[in-house]
C-alpha positions in Angstrom: 0.2 0.1 0.2 1.2 3.6 -1.3 0.3 6.2 0.9 0.9 9.5 0.0 1.3 12.9 1.9 -1.5 15.4 2.7 0.0 18.6 2.1 3.9 17.7 1.4 5.0 15.4 -1.5 6.0 12.6 0.6 4.9 9.2 0.1 5.2 5.8 2.6 5.1 2.2 1.6 3.3 0.0 3.9 3.2 -4.3 3.0 2.6 -6.0 6.6 -0.2 -5.9 9.3 3.1 -4.6 11.6 3.2 -1.4 9.7 6.9 -1.8 9.2 7.3 0.2 6.4 9.6 3.2 5.0 8.8 6.7 4.3 10.4 8.8 1.5 10.4 12.5 2.4 12.1 15.1 0.1 13.9 18.1 1.6 11.9 20.8 0.5 10.5 24.0 2.0 8.1 25.7 -0.2 4.7 25.3 -0.4 2.8 23.2 -2.9 -0.5 23.0 -5.0 -2.2 19.6 -4.9 -4.0 18.1 -8.0 -4.7 14.9 -9.8 -6.8 11.8 -9.9 -6.9 8.0 -8.9 -3.5 7.4 -10.9 -1.4 10.6 -10.9 -1.0 12.8 -8.1 1.0 16.0 -8.7 2.7 18.4 -6.2 3.4 21.7 -7.8 5.9 24.0 -6.4 8.1 27.2 -7.8 11.4 25.5 -7.8 10.4 21.7 -8.0 7.4 19.5 -8.5 6.8 15.8 -7.5 4.8 13.8 -9.5 3.4 10.1 -8.6 2.1 7.8 -10.9 0.7 4.2 -10.2 1.9 1.9 -12.9 -0.2 -1.2 -13.7 3.0 -4.0 -13.2 2.8 -3.4 -9.4 4.8 -0.5 -9.1 4.5 3.4 -9.0 6.7 5.9 -10.1 8.0 9.0 -8.6 9.0 11.9 -10.7 11.1 14.8 -9.4 10.7 17.9 -11.8 13.0 20.7 -11.6 11.8 24.2 -13.4 15.4 25.8 -13.0 18.7 25.2 -12.8 19.6 22.8 -9.7 22.0 24.0 -7.3 23.7 20.6 -7.1 23.6 17.5 -8.9 22.6 15.1 -6.3 19.0 14.8 -5.0 18.6 13.5 -1.4 15.8 11.9 0.2 14.9 11.2 3.6 13.8 7.7 4.8 12.0 7.4 7.6 12.0 3.9 9.3 15.3 3.0 7.3 16.9 1.6 10.4 14.7 -1.4 10.1 15.5 -2.7 6.7 18.9 -3.8 4.9 19.4 -2.0 1.4 21.0 -4.8 -1.0 22.8 -3.0 -3.9 22.8 -4.8 -7.3 26.1 -5.1 -8.6 27.3 -3.1 -11.7 27.6 -6.4 -14.3 24.0 -7.3 -14.1 22.6 -7.5 -17.4 19.7 -4.9 -17.1 20.7 -1.5 -17.0 17.3 -0.9 -15.4 18.7 -2.9 -12.3 22.4 -1.8 -12.4 23.1 -0.2 -8.8 19.5 -0.7 -7.6 18.4 -1.4 -4.2 16.6 -4.6 -3.1 15.0 -3.5 0.3 14.5 -6.2 2.5 13.2 -6.3 6.5 15.9 -7.1 9.0 13.6 -9.1 11.0 11.1 -10.7 8.9 8.4 -12.4 10.8 5.7 -15.7 10.6 3.7 -14.4 7.7 5.6 -11.5 6.1 7.0 -14.1 3.3 10.4 -13.3 1.7 10.7 -9.8 4.2 11.3 -7.9 0.8 9.5 -4.3 0.7 10.3 -2.8 -2.3 13.1 -2.8 -4.9 14.2 0.8 -5.8 15.4 0.9 -9.5 17.8 3.0 -11.2 16.5 6.5 -12.0 16.5 7.7 -15.5 17.0 11.5 -15.8 15.2 13.4 -18.9 15.5 17.0 -20.1 13.4 19.3 -22.0 14.8 18.4 -25.6 14.1 14.4 -24.8 17.9 13.8 -24.0 18.4 11.3 -21.6 21.2 9.4 -19.1 21.2 7.2 -16.1 21.4 8.6 -12.3 23.2 6.8 -9.5 21.7 5.6 -6.6 23.5 5.1 -3.4 22.3 4.8 0.4 23.9 7.1 3.3 22.4 5.8 6.9 18.5 7.0 6.3 19.3 8.8 3.4 18.5 7.8 -0.5 21.1 9.8 -2.9 20.4 9.9 -6.2 23.2 11.4 -8.4 23.1 13.0 -11.8 26.3 13.2 -14.2 27.9 17.1 -13.9 28.7 16.9 -17.5 25.2 16.0 -18.9 23.5 18.5 -16.2 25.5 21.5 -17.2 23.7 21.1 -20.8 20.1 20.3 -19.8 17.4 22.3 -20.9 14.7 22.9 -18.2 12.5 21.6 -16.9 14.7 18.1 -15.9 12.8 15.2 -14.7 14.2 12.9 -12.6 12.0 9.2 -12.6 13.3 6.5 -10.1 10.7 3.4 -10.7 10.1 1.7 -7.0 8.8 -1.8 -7.7 6.6 -3.6 -5.2 6.9 -7.0 -6.0 8.4 -9.7 -3.3 10.5 -11.7 -5.8 13.7 -11.5 -6.6 14.4 -9.1 -9.3 17.6 -11.2 -10.9 17.5 -14.4 -13.2 21.2 -14.5 -14.3 24.6 -14.3 -12.3 28.0 -13.1 -14.0 30.4 -15.9 -14.2 34.1 -14.8 -13.9 35.8 -18.0 -15.5 33.9 -17.8 -18.7 33.2 -13.9 -18.8 29.8 -14.7 -19.3 26.3 -13.9 -17.9 24.5 -17.4 -17.0 21.1 -18.4 -16.0 21.4 -19.3 -12.2 20.6 -23.4 -11.6 20.9 -24.9 -8.4 22.3 -28.4 -9.8 22.8 -31.5 -7.6 23.3 -29.1 -4.8 22.0 -27.7 -1.4 21.5 -23.8 -1.5 20.5 -21.9 1.7 20.7 -18.6 3.3 20.2 -17.8 7.0 17.4 -16.8 8.9 16.2 -15.8 12.6 13.3 -17.4 14.1 11.1 -15.3 15.7 9.1 -17.9 17.8 10.1 -21.0 19.0 9.7 -24.0 16.5 8.4 -27.5 17.0 6.4 -29.3 14.6 5.0 -28.8 11.3 5.9 -25.8 8.6 5.3 -24.9 4.7 8.0 -23.7 2.4 7.2 -21.7 -0.4 9.6 -21.2 -3.3 8.9 -18.9 -6.5 9.1 -20.8 -10.1 9.4 -19.0 -13.3 11.3 -21.5 -16.0 10.4 -24.0 -18.0 14.0 -25.9 -17.7 13.8 -28.2 -14.6 14.3 -31.8 -13.8 14.3 -34.1 -11.0 13.7 -33.5 -6.9 13.4 -30.0 -5.3 12.7 -30.1 -1.8 13.2 -27.7 1.4 15.8 -28.1 3.8 17.0 -26.8 7.2 20.4 -26.5 9.1 21.5 -25.6 12.2 23.8 -22.5 12.6 27.4 -22.9 14.0 29.4 -20.0 14.2 27.5 -18.5 10.9 28.0 -21.4 8.9 25.2 -24.4 8.3 26.0 -27.5 10.0 23.6 -30.2 11.3 20.1 -31.1 9.4 17.0 -29.6 11.3 14.3 -30.6 8.8 12.7 -34.0 8.4 9.7 -35.7 6.2 10.6 -32.7 3.1 7.9 -32.8 0.7 8.5 -32.3 -3.1 8.0 -28.7 -4.9 6.3 -28.7 -7.9 8.7 -27.0 -9.8 7.0 -27.0 -13.7 6.5 -24.0 -15.3 4.9 -23.8 -18.6 2.9 -26.5 -20.4 -0.6 -24.6 -19.3 1.6 -23.8 -15.5 1.9 -20.2 -14.8 5.0 -19.0 -13.1 4.3 -18.6 -9.6 4.7 -19.4 -5.8 4.6 -23.6 -4.8 4.7 -24.7 -1.8 6.0 -28.5 0.3 5.6 -29.1 4.1 8.5 -30.5 6.4 9.0 -30.6 9.9 11.4 -29.7 12.6 13.2 -32.7 13.4 13.8 -31.2 17.2 12.6 -28.1 19.6 14.2 -24.7 18.3 14.0 -22.0 20.7 13.2 -18.7 19.1 15.8 -16.2 18.2 18.0 -18.8 17.0 19.3 -18.5 13.7 18.7 -21.6 11.2 20.2 -22.5 7.4 17.0 -22.8 4.9 17.0 -23.4 1.8 16.6 -25.6 -1.1 17.8 -29.5 -2.2 17.7 -29.5 -5.7 18.8 -31.5 -8.8 17.9 -29.4 -11.6 16.2 -25.8 -10.7 16.1 -22.2 -11.9 15.8 -19.7 -8.9 14.7 -16.5 -8.9 17.2 -14.0 -6.4 18.7 -10.5 -5.4 22.2 -9.9 -4.7 23.4 -9.0 -1.5 22.6 -11.8 1.3 25.2 -14.8 2.2 24.3 -18.3 0.3 26.4 -21.2 1.0 26.0 -23.6 -2.3 27.3 -26.6 -2.1 27.4 -30.0 -4.4 26.2 -33.1 -3.0 27.1 -35.8 -5.3 25.1 -38.5 -3.6 21.2 -37.2 -4.0 20.0 -40.6 -4.1 21.0 -41.4 -0.6 18.6 -38.3 0.1 19.6 -35.3 2.4 22.8 -35.4 4.2 22.4 -34.9 7.9 25.4 -33.2 8.0 25.8 -29.8 5.7 28.3 -30.9 3.0 30.6 -27.6 3.5 33.6 -27.4 1.1 34.7 -24.7 2.8 33.5 -21.8 5.1 35.2 -19.0 2.8 33.5 -20.3 -0.5 30.1 -18.5 -0.5 27.7 -16.3 -2.6 25.5 -13.3 -2.4 22.5 -14.6 -3.2 19.4 -13.9 -1.5 16.8 -17.0 -2.9 13.4 -16.0 -3.6 11.8 -18.7 -0.9 10.3 -18.7 2.9 8.5 -20.6 5.2 6.0 -20.4 7.8 5.3 -22.8 10.8 3.1 -23.3 13.7 3.9 -21.8 17.0 5.2 -24.4 19.0 3.0 -24.0 22.2 -0.2 -22.7 23.1 -0.1 -19.6 25.8 -2.7 -19.7 28.7 -3.1 -16.1 30.7 -4.4 -16.8 34.1 -6.1 -13.7 35.5 -6.0 -14.2 39.6 -8.9 -12.3 40.1 -10.9 -13.8 37.6 -11.5 -11.2 34.9 -9.0 -10.1 31.8 -8.5 -6.6 31.2 -10.4 -6.4 27.9 -13.3 -8.6 29.0 -16.6 -6.8 28.7 -18.7 -9.3 30.6 -20.6 -8.7 33.6 -19.3 -10.7 36.3 -20.8 -11.7 39.5 -18.9 -12.6 43.0 -20.2 -13.6 46.0 -18.3 -13.8 49.3 -19.6 -14.8 52.9 -18.0 -13.9 56.1 -19.2 -14.9 59.6 -17.1 -12.9 62.7 -18.0 -12.0 66.0 -16.7 -8.1 66.1 -17.2 -4.7 67.9 -19.1 -2.3 65.9 -20.4 0.8 66.2 -23.8 2.1 65.1 -25.0 5.3 63.3 -28.4 3.8 62.7 -31.6 3.9 65.2 -30.4 1.6 67.2 -30.7 3.3 70.7 -28.6 3.2 73.5 -27.7 -0.2 74.3 -25.2 -1.3 77.2 -23.5 -3.7 75.3 -24.1 -6.5 73.0 -22.6 -9.5 71.4 -23.1 -9.8 67.2 -22.9 -12.6 64.9 -22.9 -11.0 61.9 -23.4 -13.1 58.4 -23.1 -11.0 55.9 -23.7 -12.1 52.0 -22.1 -9.7 49.5 -23.3 -10.1 46.0 -21.1 -7.9 43.3 -22.6 -7.2 39.8 -20.4 -4.7 38.3 -18.5 -4.1 35.1 -14.7 -5.1 34.7 -13.4 -1.4 34.9 -13.9 -1.5 39.0 -13.4 -5.2 39.5 -10.1 -5.3 40.5 -9.8 -2.5 42.5 -13.4 -3.9 44.2 -11.7 -6.8 45.4 -8.8 -5.3 46.6 -10.1 -3.0 48.8 -12.6 -5.3 50.3 -9.9 -7.9 51.1 -7.5 -5.2 52.9 -10.4 -3.8 55.1 -11.4 -7.0 56.2 -7.5 -7.8 57.1 -7.0 -4.9 58.8 -10.6 -5.0 61.1 -9.9 -8.4 61.9 -6.2 -8.3 63.0 -7.4 -5.4 65.8 -10.9 -6.7 67.2 -11.5 -9.2 69.9 -14.9 -11.1 71.0 -15.8 -8.5 73.6 -19.1 -6.7 74.6 -18.9 -2.9 73.6 -20.9 -0.2 72.8 -23.2 -0.9 69.5 -21.6 1.1 66.9 -22.2 0.3 63.3 -20.7 2.2 60.5 -20.9 1.1 56.8 -18.7 2.7 54.1 -19.7 2.6 50.5 -17.4 3.9 47.6 -19.4 4.6 44.8 -16.3 5.2 42.5 -15.2 1.5 43.1 -18.3 -0.5 43.5 -21.4 0.4 41.5 -24.0 -2.2 42.7 -23.5 -4.0 46.3 -25.8 -5.8 48.1 -25.4 -6.3 52.3 -27.4 -8.6 54.5 -26.9 -8.7 58.4 -28.3 -10.4 61.4 -28.1 -9.0 64.5 -28.2 -11.1 67.7 
């Protein structure tokens, strides 16, 4: 979901129930006039304007339009909430110029139900002047700021207005399909071949039971088995197998089957404490994954696929790994049921009417402020039945006050004849409805 500012040209991206999102705020100190329709909104300013266009492919376009000459060739956008995300810069050797130097934005702590944790993809910006001349701008992230740099020579010859238009993609799958093979100096499609490829994940909750794994399938070149696997973490490297009963993914694409997410079940073979690191990934014979560059990925061959998934990860070297963030994730049920016990019988969010009854037998000395006349002394055996019908907002305080007063009085009074005196005090702010029954002997 994209949220635009009411009066200022800011925008925010929200994806999850937890409202963990990112808001982009341009450094503008002038007033704006707002106009637009359901698909495009323009914040019109004197020196520069901001235009937002909703695209049809799960993305939107932000254009910063400069009406007059820029004071600097670097445009800065503040990113509120940047501390909760990792910004993975895509390398310059990728094939698509639109993706060179772009940023894949992932949550640092991904919760159950938040998929891959990818919020968006900030693509490389294109710069266009009034004559239709174009060039690519460069992106960089410094702390909580996104910087767009325009080539100085191009800008010095530009005709105004100048438009800067980075596209922000909101798809949760990886942007890449190919990688650069330095041995052959070629760009090859990425395949997992007779291998185990795993990324590291942090479990948000205790895990002891069943899970469902997901992987994105897009290519029609596939063969053999593809299963989810999970290994323990040992000093930032995978070690022992922690998954069992791993199911098979349906990795067929084409022949009437569209690209998309596929699922397979597995379970944990041990209890894993919430907050632990695990290595989760794929056990494949031949499969092409989607991915982004930027995350540590161990990818080692397992030539004995007929023997099944190895109990110990076949690590070739702890220094031999890739920087692939594979488009896969898993969800699982919590390992325990939480039972909350309220000692006074109600919960703070409960709206029911609760009835509590108390009965006390006591021999007391009491004082009377009623129609009882002077009597030298008597002994009262008092049977009190209290029925309290009240709403939850007063129940906790009522029970506490009654209990404290009873203990305080009973601790002082002894069984002896005294001048009759009964004093009953009701606090309306604590108890809304109270009934007292007394029998005097």
